[in-house]
C-alpha positions, 0 to 999 in steps of 0.5 A: 461530568458533561461527557456522560450526558452525551448520547451513545451515538455521539460517543461512538462517533468520537471513539471512531476518531481516536487513534492516529492515521498511519499514512504508509497505508494510504493508496495511492501513496504520496511518498513525499509526505510519508516519513522515511524508515530512518526517521524514527518517531519520537513516541509510539503513535496512538493506535486505533485498536488499543484505544478501543480497548482502553475506552472500555476501562474508563467506566461501565457505560463506556465498556457497554458502548464500546462493546456495542459499536461494531465499527469500532472493532474493524481495524487492527493496527500494530507494529509487531504484536504484543500481548495486549494486541492479542487481546485487542484482536480477540475483542475485534473478532468477538465484537465486530458483528462479522463486519469486514476486518482490516489488519495493518502491521508496520514494524519499520520503526523497530529497534534491534532486539536481543535474542531473548526479546526476538524469541518472545516477539516471535512467539507472540507474533505466532499466536497473533497470526494463528488467530488471524489465520483462524478468521481468514474469511473475515479479512478485507485488508491485510497490509504488512510492512516488516523492516530490517529488525523484524525477526524471521518473516518466513516463520512469522507469516507461516500461519497465514500461508498454511491455511487451505486455498481460498481461505482469505476469500473476502480479501480486497486489499493486500500489501506485502513489503518485507524488507526484513526478508533475507531468504534467497527465495523470498519465501515469505512474500511468495507464500503470502501472495499465493495465499492472497491470490485465492481471493476473487475479491482482491482489487488493490495490491501493493508489493515490493518486487525486489529483494534488496538483500539478495538482489533478486526480483520476484516479479514473475513469481508474485505478480505473474501469479495474481489475477491481474485482470481484476485489479483496480489499484496496483503499486509496485516498488522496484519493478524492472522497466521491461516489465512495465508495459506488459504489466499494464497490458495485463491490468485492463481494469486499473484505476490507479497505478503507482510504480517505482521503476528501476534497473538491475544496474541502478541506471535511471537516465534513459527510457528503458521501457519498451516501445509498444506498436499499439497504445494500450487502452486503460479505459478506467485509469484515473491516477498515474504515479511514476518515479525511478526513471529520468524518462517515461516517454515510451510509457506516455506514447504507449497508453491511452487513458481517457479518464486520467485526472492525476499525474505525479512524476518524481525525479523524472523529466517532464517531457511536456510534448509527450504528456500532451500527446498522451492526454490529447490522444486520450481526450483526457483532462488532468485535474491534478499534477505533481512534479517532484525534483530532488535535483535541479535539471536544466530545462525542467521549468520551461517544460513545466510551463509548456505543459501547463499551457496545453489544452489538456490542462485547462481543467487543472485544479491542483498543481504541486511542484 
């Protein structure tokens, strides 16, 4: 067979390309091209970690090649752990040659489970999480999306936030979105963030700051405890408008900021972001992605962003004059502009035309509308 004549290095490269990318883990995240949780896939995606195991079953040569390719064992991508995922995790720990590891869990597309299946699922997940906790120092990324039918997050996550402080010392990137959490104190989310905050290497954070089941904002308990001054990428879903400017002020090193701004009453028509007396200098910010409010005028007036090259607005007014003032004041040149309008608003096309004509967009390469 011709494939057996391929050199080992080329086979390793091919193996590394197998498996399907889950775009929910992209950051910055383009929410317009990511399937919503209600859009269930027709089949289970091909996962990198399971593919790595399966390659070794083909023949003895492939087994030797896969076991000798450390890069092949650096990603664990799963829904809820099954027995085969525990096997894959053990192989990753054994064959990754101490390279940094990434854990990506996405249970958004799960279906309701019976009590018996939930018990089995929980037991398997606890075994899996204990292994993750045992190798806490190895993880560079932990991203968790647990949705409506995920059983009892506070129990499943317990092994991770039960480790000694500083155990996840290599963690660079963390995402916690526990839509399944129905604990009035959001204990699982808070426990995970307290644990992850022990990493001085943490640079990228994405979180759900609103517990939709209890109607509780966990911004103060979570973001308030993080080392915000060292973050370079931050994504916050359902952050209150009164917290936005304070949050930016506390994150001077940000290169990317993505926020869904909402209010307790659900109103998004007015500009509820507070006015600041002096523009906040975000000297490294390159990407700004905003949604949730009709107006972000006070934000545009309150920041200075000399390196900004990408601006995305979703269901928000364009406010061409304020955006132009922000770019001119910052001496910034946009390279990419995205404007998403779910509902037609009068005057938006004229605002867009005015914005596209301004000097700060002369270097524009990509425009999406």
